N, C-alpha and C positions, 0 to 999 in steps of 0.2 A: 412415855414410860422409860425410865432410866435414860434421861436425856440431860445434857449439860449445854448451856448456851453461853458463849463468850460474846459480850458486846464489843464491837470493834469501831473505834472512832477517836478522832482528835478532840480536845476540849472544844466545846461549842458545836459538836456535830449532832447533838440531840439525844444522847444516851439516857440522861435522867428523864427527859420528856417522854421518851419511848417507854421507859419502865412505868411511869405514871399513867400514860395513855392506855397501856394494856393491863393495868392493875397488878403489876408484878412485884410490887414492893415487898410482900412477905417472902418472896423466893430469891431476892437479889442480895448478893454480897458486894458491897461498894467499897472499893479501895479508898476513896476519899473519906467516906464515913469512918472507916477504920483508922485512918490517919488522924482524924479529929478526936477519936477516942483515945489515941495514944499521946497526943500533944495538942496544946492550944494553937490558935491561929498565930502566925508570926508576920513580920512586916518585911516588905521588899521595896527598895528605892529604885524607881524607874528614871534613869538619868535623862533620857530623851524628852520626857514630858515634865520633869521635875516634880514627880508625884510619888507619894508613899502609899503603897498598896498593902492591905492586910490580906494575907493569902494562907492557903492550906499548907501546913508544914511538910517539907520534903526530907528533913533529916531523919525521919522515922520510916523511910522507904523499905529498908531491909526488914525491920520488924513487921511492917504492914504485909509484905510478901509472905512471911512465915505464918502470920495469922490467917491470911487468905487461904493458903495451902491447908492449914489445919481445919478450917471451917469447911472447905470444899470436900476434903477427905471425910470429915464427919458426916456430911449430908449424903455423899455418894455411898458410904458404907451402909446407909439405911435405905438406899434405893430412892432417894428423894430427887425431885427436879431441882436443878441448880442453875442460877443465872449469875454470872460474874460481870460486874460493871467495871470496865477498865479500857485502856487503849487497845491492847492486843494487836499491835500493828505488825511486828516482825514475825516471821515464821517460827522463830524460837519461842515466842510468847505463847503460841498455840501448841507447839511440840511439848512444852513444859507439862501439859496435862495428859500426855499420851500414856504414861505409866498408870495413872488412875483410871483412865478410860478402859485400858486393857484389864486392869485388876477387877473392876466392878462391872464390866460388860455394858458400858454406856455407849450412846451415840453422842458425838460432839458436833454442835452447830456454831458457826461463827456468823453472828448477825452483823452484816457490814453496813454501817451508817455513813460510810465515806463516799459512796458511789455518786451521790447527787450534790456533793460539795466541791467548790473550788477553793483555792487557798484564800482568795479575796473574801469569800463568804464566811470562811472560818475565822479569819482575823476580825472581820466586822462583828460577827457574833460574839467573839471573845471580849470585845470592848463593851458590849452591852450586858454581859453576865453579872450576876450578883457579885458584890465586891470581893468576897473570899473565893469565888470560883474563877476569878481572873488568873491567867497564867502569862508568862513572858511570851511576847509575840514570836521570838526566835524559837521557842519550844514548839509552838503550833506549826511554824514553818518546817522545822526538822521532822516532826511527825508526819506532816503532809508529804514531804519529799520521800520519807521512808516508805510510805504507803504506795506512792507512785512507782517506786523502784520494785516493790514486791507486793502486788495486790492479791496474789494467789494465796491459798491456804494449803496445807499438806493434803495429799490425796485421800487420806483416811478420814478427813473431816468434811463437813458439809458447809459450804458458804452460801448463805441465804440473804435476801434483802429483808428489810423490816416488814414489808407487807406479806412476807411468806411465814411469819412467825406463827400465826394461827394454824396454818397447815402443818407446820413442824410439830406443834403441840398435840395434833390429833392422831387418832389411831384408826387406820383404814382396815376394813374387814377383808379377809382373804376370800378369794373366789375358789370354791372347791367343786364347781359344777362338772369339771372334767374327770373327777374320780367316780368310780362305780359305787363305792360304799364308804361310809364314814363310821368308824368303830371307836367306842370309848372303852378303855380297860380300867375298871375301878381298882381300888387299892388292895382288895383281898382276893382277887381272882387267882386261883392256884396256877402254878407253872404248867400243869397238864392241860389246862383250858386256854392257854394263850393262843390267840389267832395266828394263822400263818400270815406273816407280813408280806404283802404283795404290792408291787409298784402301782397297781391299778386302784388301790384303796388308800385311805388316809386314816391315821390313828391318833387318838388322844390317850395319854397314859397318866394315870394317877398311881400306877403300880411301880414300886421301887425295883422289883426284879425285872419287870418288862422293860423299864427304862434302861436298866443296866445292859440288857441284851440288845435292845433295838433303838435306844434313845438317840443314837447318832444318825439314824436314817433320816433322809430329807422329808419323808412323808410321815414322820412321827413327832408329835409335840408333847413335851413333858410338862405337866401342869402341877402347880403347887397345892398341897393340902393344908399347909400351915405357914405362918409368917416366917418361921425359921427357914423353910424351904425356899420361899420367894426371895428372902434377903440374902441368906448365906449360900444357897445352892443355885441361885439365879434362875430358878424355874419361873415360868410365866404364871401370873395369878389368874388369868382368864384368856380366852381366845374367842374372837368374834369372826364369824365366817358366813358366807352365803353358799347354800347348797340346794339344788333343785329350785332356784328362784325364790327361796325363803331365807330369812335372816335369823341366825342362831348365835347363841353364846354358850360356852361351856366353862364351868368353874367349879370350885369346891363348894361354895356357898352362893345363895342368890345375891345378885348385884343390883342395887337400887338404880332407878332411872337417873337420879341425880349424879351418879358416878359414870353414866354412860349416855350422855346427851347426843343424839344424832345432830350433826351440824351441816353435812353436805352429802348430796347424792350425785354421783357421777357414773353414767352408763350402768345404772342399776345397782351400784354398790355404795354403801354408806361409809362415811368417816364419822368418828365419835370423838367428842371433846373430853379426853381422859388425861392429857399430858401433865396437868398440874396436881393430880392426885398421887399420893404416896402409894407405892406398889403394895405395901402391907395393908392399906385400907380396903383392898379388894378381898382380903381374907378374913374380914370381920363379919360377925353374924348379926346383920341388921334384919328387921322384918322386911319381907319382900314387898315390892310395889304392887298395888292392887291390879293395875294395868301396866304391863311391861312393854318396853320399846321393842324387844326382840324375844323370840322363843328361847327359853333358857333350859339347859340341862345341867343339873347341879349334883355333885357327888353326894351331898347330904340327903338327896332324895332317891338315889339309885340303889339298887341291890348291890352291895359291896362285893359280892362273890360271883356276879354274872356279867358277861359282856353286854354292852349296849350297842345295838346297831341303829344308827340314826338314819331313818328313811329306809 
């Protein structure tokens, strides 16, 4: 939820194969594909082998960067999952996205496909690529050397390996067992009935006035009632949690099982495969599933003027 992934790797490191293997094509923005939309393939003469290569054009690099930025900004402004296919080797290439990450409250992950590659393996793979995917060997060498010089990413970003992608796309439930009470504040509860916010309790707020007063507290979660709130005000569309050894979800409307598939249970807590769904989809009114994965509390079913004490 609100995550952007930068694929990091030299030509031949397996970025396109990674996208295909994880069925991520609908979410990926490919720099090479944009280059091919801007200009046809061009030719390059390789003197050492006396061979003419047909290659992806590089003279539209500036325009490509501008279009990538525009597309990324558009998708992030809607709270969508974003995957950017590019080299992203230098720290500056990652830092480039920091303003958007801050503006739209995103997490940024760098999927590092370089860790298991040597320069020799990259050069060998480059020679076997499709004719227009081939790049100059010196370009591969320069990218590999740049990576070796600066393998780290900025401390505000997450560097993950390809096999950690599924985990990064999942949503782990919060463990609230150490709280005495869990309280939900519906949207029409009057100020005179607001609960006393105590550190021993945990609170969910659908109430604008309650959120204004207590929304910055660590034990208060502000939940969205509309797509406008979840997109423009960055409120959460739902919250999954474990309390008294039971699994719960709280949201404005019932959330179907297809949007909340349990994928892993570790030490009694579940992770759910939610990362590829748009945040606004959780605020749509679908018929609820006949048998639900978790026990749900929904604003649409609560008394809007009364506090709900869960458990």
